[in-house]
Every structure is written in C-alpha cells, then in structure tokens.
N, CA and C of each residue as an Amber inpcrd file, in Angstrom:
protein
   267
  22.9590000  48.0240000  11.9610000  22.7790000  47.4030000  10.7010000
  21.8970000  48.6100000   9.8280000  21.1370000  49.3810000  10.2590000
  20.4630000  50.2820000   9.7190000  21.4380000  51.3440000   9.4050000
  22.4350000  51.8970000  10.0730000  23.2180000  52.6800000   9.4080000
  24.0940000  52.3490000   8.5030000  24.5040000  51.0060000   8.3890000
  25.3860000  50.6420000   7.3550000  24.6860000  50.6120000   6.1920000
  23.2960000  50.3810000   6.0220000  22.3910000  50.5890000   4.8270000
  22.1790000  52.0010000   4.4030000  22.3220000  52.9000000   5.2200000
  21.9280000  54.2820000   4.8840000  23.4560000  55.2400000   4.5850000
  24.5340000  54.2350000   4.8170000  25.7740000  54.9850000   4.5600000
  25.6980000  55.3050000   2.7810000  25.4410000  54.3860000   2.0400000
  25.7430000  55.1060000   0.4120000  24.6670000  56.2670000   0.1770000
  23.5000000  56.1760000   0.8490000  22.7330000  57.5360000   0.5960000
  22.8390000  58.9690000   1.1930000  24.0500000  58.7930000   2.3600000
  24.4640000  59.6390000   3.2630000  25.4670000  60.1000000   2.4970000
  26.2450000  59.1410000   1.4750000  27.4930000  59.7300000   0.8490000
  27.2030000  60.3660000  -0.6640000  25.9580000  59.9620000  -1.0280000
  25.4130000  60.4330000  -2.1480000  24.9930000  61.6210000  -1.8120000
  24.5090000  62.2380000  -0.9310000  23.7890000  63.4230000  -0.1080000
  24.8350000  64.3680000  -0.1730000  26.0720000  64.0990000   0.4030000
  27.1420000  65.0040000   0.6160000  27.8100000  65.4590000  -0.1890000
  27.7790000  64.3330000  -1.6800000  28.6600000  64.9420000  -2.8990000
  27.9040000  65.9800000  -3.3960000  26.5050000  65.6810000  -3.2870000
  25.6160000  66.5130000  -4.1940000  25.6930000  68.1900000  -3.6420000
  26.3540000  68.1720000  -2.4300000  26.0490000  69.3910000  -1.9390000
  26.9770000  70.2400000  -2.5340000  28.1810000  69.8320000  -3.1910000
  29.0710000  70.5750000  -4.0720000  28.7560000  71.2900000  -5.2250000
  27.6730000  70.6360000  -5.6240000  27.1910000  71.0690000  -7.1850000
  26.4620000  72.2700000  -7.1210000  26.0840000  72.4470000  -6.0030000
  25.1370000  73.7800000  -6.0110000  26.0200000  75.1780000  -5.3050000
  27.1960000  75.0220000  -5.4880000  27.9030000  76.3160000  -4.8970000
  27.7470000  77.4000000  -5.7940000  27.6350000  78.6380000  -5.1100000
  27.2520000  79.8210000  -6.2060000  28.4090000  80.0600000  -6.9850000
  29.4970000  80.1210000  -6.6160000  30.8180000  80.3310000  -7.5090000
  31.2550000  79.3870000  -8.4970000  30.4110000  78.3210000  -8.7280000
  30.9710000  77.3730000  -9.6970000  31.3300000  77.8550000 -10.9880000
  32.1450000  77.9630000 -11.4300000  32.2710000  78.6780000 -12.9300000
  31.7490000  77.7010000 -14.0360000  30.8010000  78.3200000 -14.9880000
  30.3590000  77.6790000 -15.9500000  30.2570000  78.3410000 -17.1990000
  30.0540000  77.7590000 -18.1070000  30.2100000  78.4470000 -19.7930000
  29.0420000  78.1760000 -20.5590000  28.3630000  79.1650000 -21.2740000
  27.3830000  78.6280000 -22.0980000  27.5870000  78.5590000 -23.4420000
  27.6390000  77.1690000 -23.8860000  27.7980000  76.5680000 -25.1960000
  26.5490000  75.9910000 -25.8000000  26.2500000  76.6060000 -26.7000000
  25.0070000  76.3880000 -27.7210000  23.7770000  76.2320000 -26.5950000
  23.6720000  77.2900000 -25.9410000  22.5930000  77.6250000 -25.0180000
  22.5380000  76.6600000 -23.6010000  23.4080000  75.7460000 -23.1830000
  23.6440000  75.0730000 -22.2590000  24.7640000  75.4010000 -21.4750000
  24.5350000  75.0550000 -20.1910000  25.7010000  75.5970000 -19.2660000
  26.7540000  74.2810000 -18.9480000  27.9430000  74.6400000 -19.3200000
  28.7610000  73.3040000 -19.0320000  29.9100000  73.7240000 -17.8780000
  30.3520000  72.9030000 -17.0820000  31.4160000  73.0250000 -16.1410000
  32.8050000  73.6020000 -16.8900000  33.3830000  74.8240000 -16.2880000
  34.7370000  74.9720000 -16.9610000  35.5030000  74.2550000 -16.9810000
  35.8130000  73.3560000 -15.9650000  36.9600000  72.2870000 -15.8760000
  36.7500000  71.4150000 -17.3330000  35.6590000  71.0900000 -17.8900000
  35.7960000  70.3820000 -19.1460000  36.3350000  71.1840000 -20.3600000
  36.3520000  72.2980000 -20.4910000  36.9000000  72.9510000 -21.5260000
  38.5580000  73.1400000 -21.0340000  38.8640000  73.0290000 -19.7670000
  40.3830000  73.1290000 -19.4350000  40.9490000  71.7130000 -19.3860000
  40.3260000  70.8330000 -19.4320000  40.4140000  69.5240000 -19.7850000
  40.7370000  69.0400000 -21.3050000  39.8260000  69.6220000 -22.0340000
  40.0710000  69.3600000 -23.3330000  41.2470000  70.1980000 -23.6530000
  41.4830000  71.3340000 -23.6000000  42.8370000  72.0890000 -23.8410000
  43.9120000  71.3190000 -23.3800000  44.0400000  70.6970000 -22.0560000
  45.0440000  69.9620000 -21.7600000  45.4710000  68.6810000 -22.5770000
  44.2380000  67.9970000 -23.0600000  44.3870000  66.8270000 -23.8140000
  44.9750000  67.3460000 -25.4230000  44.4350000  68.2410000 -25.8220000
  44.8840000  68.8090000 -27.0770000  46.4880000  69.2460000 -27.0570000
  46.7690000  69.8300000 -25.8620000  48.2820000  70.0510000 -25.7430000
  49.1370000  68.9120000 -25.6290000  48.6860000  67.6180000 -24.9930000
  49.2950000  66.6240000 -24.8580000  49.5280000  65.9810000 -26.7700000
  48.4690000  65.9470000 -27.0470000  48.4430000  65.7500000 -28.5260000
  49.2930000  66.1890000 -29.3060000  49.4370000  67.5450000 -29.2400000
  50.3430000  68.3240000 -30.0050000  51.7320000  68.2520000 -29.4580000
  51.9570000  67.9330000 -28.2720000  53.3530000  67.4310000 -27.7170000
  53.6030000  66.3120000 -28.4350000  52.9610000  65.3430000 -28.3830000
  53.4630000  64.0410000 -28.9060000  53.4240000  63.9930000 -30.2720000
  52.9130000  64.9320000 -31.0860000  53.1020000  65.1800000 -32.7170000
  54.5790000  65.7670000 -32.7290000  54.9400000  66.8370000 -32.0690000
  55.9800000  67.4460000 -32.3050000  57.2740000  66.7980000 -31.6380000
  57.0630000  66.0560000 -30.8690000  58.2140000  65.0690000 -30.2250000
  58.4240000  63.9010000 -31.3430000  57.2920000  63.4460000 -31.9780000
  57.6540000  62.4710000 -33.2950000  58.4720000  63.3140000 -34.2760000
  57.8200000  64.6490000 -34.9120000  58.1140000  65.2430000 -35.8370000
  59.7080000  65.7040000 -35.5130000  59.9810000  66.2610000 -34.7610000
  61.4590000  66.4790000 -34.1690000  62.7190000  65.6240000 -34.0160000
  61.9410000  64.2830000 -33.8220000  62.7750000  63.2120000 -33.5790000
  63.2130000  62.9450000 -31.9030000  62.5610000  63.7830000 -30.9600000
  62.7480000  63.6000000 -29.6780000  62.2740000  62.4310000 -29.0650000
  61.4060000  61.8760000 -29.5190000  60.7830000  60.6920000 -29.2800000
  61.6800000  59.2820000 -29.4280000  62.7310000  59.5930000 -29.9850000
  64.0490000  58.7770000 -29.7000000  64.5580000  58.9590000 -28.5190000
  64.6690000  60.1360000 -27.9180000  65.7320000  60.1730000 -26.6430000
  64.9830000  60.2820000 -25.6040000  64.0820000  60.7720000 -25.8340000
  63.0820000  61.1420000 -24.4770000  62.6040000  59.6510000 -23.8600000
  62.9460000  59.2720000 -22.5710000  62.2920000  58.0540000 -22.0930000
  60.8720000  58.4210000 -21.3770000  59.8640000  57.4230000 -21.2760000
  58.6280000  57.3770000 -20.5150000  57.8140000  58.7040000 -21.4580000
  57.3990000  58.5040000 -22.6850000  57.0330000  59.7380000 -23.3470000
  55.5490000  59.8870000 -22.7590000  54.9380000  58.5390000 -22.5320000
  53.4630000  58.7510000 -22.1690000  53.4910000  59.8700000 -20.8210000
  54.3670000  59.7160000 -19.6780000  54.3970000  60.6130000 -18.4880000
  54.5920000  61.7830000 -18.9260000  55.5080000  62.0110000 -19.9560000
  55.6200000  63.2530000 -20.3050000  54.6180000  64.2880000 -21.0190000
  54.0680000  63.5490000 -21.8290000  52.6940000  64.2430000 -22.7120000
  51.8350000  64.2380000 -21.5620000  51.5120000  63.3920000 -20.4550000
  50.2250000  63.7480000 -19.5340000  50.9020000  64.6430000 -18.5580000
  51.8660000  64.5930000 -18.2660000  52.5080000  65.8680000 -17.4940000
  52.2290000  67.3990000 -18.0130000  52.7000000  67.2790000 -19.3370000
  52.3790000  68.7740000 -20.1160000  50.9600000  68.8550000 -20.1550000
  50.3350000  67.6790000 -20.7880000  49.0350000  68.0680000 -20.7390000
  48.1110000  68.6380000 -19.4040000  48.4540000  67.9450000 -18.2580000
  47.9920000  68.4640000 -16.9090000  48.6280000  70.0010000 -16.7170000
  49.7220000  70.2930000 -17.0000000  50.3940000  71.6640000 -16.7340000
  49.4210000  72.6490000 -17.6090000  49.1550000  72.3170000 -19.0770000
  48.7390000  73.4020000 -19.4280000  46.9650000  73.4050000 -19.0370000
  46.2960000  72.4870000 -18.5660000  44.9400000  72.4250000 -18.3870000
  45.0220000  73.1840000 -16.9850000  46.0600000  73.0380000 -16.1270000
  45.7480000  73.9620000 -14.5990000  46.2320000  75.0540000 -15.1370000
  47.1980000  75.4520000 -15.9860000  47.7010000  76.8530000 -16.4180000
  46.2830000  77.7550000 -17.0880000  45.5160000  76.8360000 -17.7810000
  44.2700000  77.4260000 -18.5250000  43.2870000  77.6840000 -17.4130000
  43.1370000  76.8890000 -16.5180000  42.3180000  77.1910000 -15.5320000
  42.6730000  78.5010000 -14.5200000  44.1640000  78.6220000 -14.1280000
  44.5350000  79.6340000 -13.4720000  44.2410000  80.8830000 -14.2490000
  44.8530000  81.1390000 -15.2280000  44.6530000  82.0840000 -16.2680000
  43.4830000  82.7200000 -16.6590000  42.6180000  81.8080000 -16.8140000
  41.3200000  82.3010000 -17.1140000  40.2520000  82.6440000 -16.2140000
  40.2630000  81.4890000 -15.0610000  39.4710000  81.8280000 -13.8860000
  39.7830000  82.4760000 -12.6980000  41.3190000  82.8230000 -12.6550000
  41.9190000  83.4190000 -11.6030000  41.5980000  82.5920000 -10.3130000
  41.7190000  81.3190000 -10.0640000  41.5560000  80.8310000  -8.9470000
  42.7320000  79.9490000  -8.6700000
C-alpha cells in the first residue's frame, strides 16, 4: 500500500531528471531562457498556416482530401527540419 502511494512521487522525480541535462538547447529571448523546441514548434505552426492559406489561394483546397492532416504533417515536417538544421541533432 505504501509503494502505491509513493508511485506518483517517484514518477515526478524521474521526469524532472531530464530537465537538468547540460546539453539542453535553450535560447535567450528578452533576458529569459526558453527551450528551443518552443521556437521550432512556432515555426511549424506558422508553416502549417501558410500552407493552408496557399492551398485556399490556389484552389488546391478543392482537390486535396484530408487537408487538416496535410497541414499538420507539413507543419511537423518543417518544425523537425528547423530543429535538425538549426541545432544539428
């Protein structure tokens, strides 16, 4: 019973260990450190929005099925490519 009560505490401690890794890329924005994945995800979201605007503007939205999945996949591709090219990991 005691092990069952301490399981959430153990899970919290194990997940916090990854936050202090010395090689975690971070950016200094306005004097504060931000994880680099936030910037990469914002770039991916903006790429998905631009892709949607381009699809509507060119009329491709009438022919491409499952546009939500296409835009999400393109945004994810751009976000991961940004991470790889910028941080080389």
